[in-house]
N, C-alpha and C positions, 0 to 999 in steps of 0.2 A: 345813277343820273337822276335828275330832278324830274318827277312826273308831270309837273305843272307847266303851263305855257310860259315862255319868256316874254316879258313885257317890253324890255329895252335891251339892245345889244350894242356893245362898243367894240370896234375893231382897233386895237392898239398894237397890232403886230408891227414889228420893225421900229417901234418907238422905244427909246431907252428911258430908264428910271430918271426922274419920277413921273414921266408923262403918262404911262398907263394908269397910274393911280389918280393923277389929276383929271384925266378924261373920265374915269369912273366917278369921281366926286362930282364933276359937273353934271353928268347924266343923272346921278341919284338925287341931286337937288331938285330936278324937274319931275321926279316920280312921286307917286302916292305911297303911303305906308303899306307894306305888305306886298308890293309889286316886286317882280324878279328882274334882276340885271345879269346879263351874261357879258363877261369881258374876255377877250382873246388877246394874249400878249406873248411876245417871244423873249422878253428880257427875263432871265432867271432870277434877277433880284426882285422881280415883282412878287414872287411867292412870299417872301418875308414881309414886303410892304403891305400886301393885302391881308395877311394874317394879323399883323399889328394894327392896321387901320380898322379892321372888323372888330377886334377886341375892344378898341377904344371908342369907336363911333356908335356902337349899338346896332349896326347893320350886321345881319347874320351871314357868315360865309358858309353856305350850304355845301359847296363842293369846290375842290381844287384838283384838277387833273391835268396831265400832260399828254398830248396827242400829237405825234409828228413834230416835235420841237415847238409846239404851241401850248402855252398854259391857258387853261379855260377855267374861269372862276364864275360861280353862280352865287349871287348875293341876294338876300331879301332885305328890302329897305325897312328899317326899324321905325318906330314912331318917334316923332321929334317934339 
């Protein structure tokens, strides 16, 4: 788990793709570089979406884990 404090959290549980990723994009736009975002999603397709988006966007996917059918992503906003 990430030892630092989470700056912003997005609860995208029960939303289907692509909504969890869209909610994360909206949240990260309002954040400062280096801040941490936690996203909770229940759509299994979000795993692929977050991995691809992180690789393309420059935002770091620090962790991706599943707990009780919920996928929890921790991202660090990159510099823009």
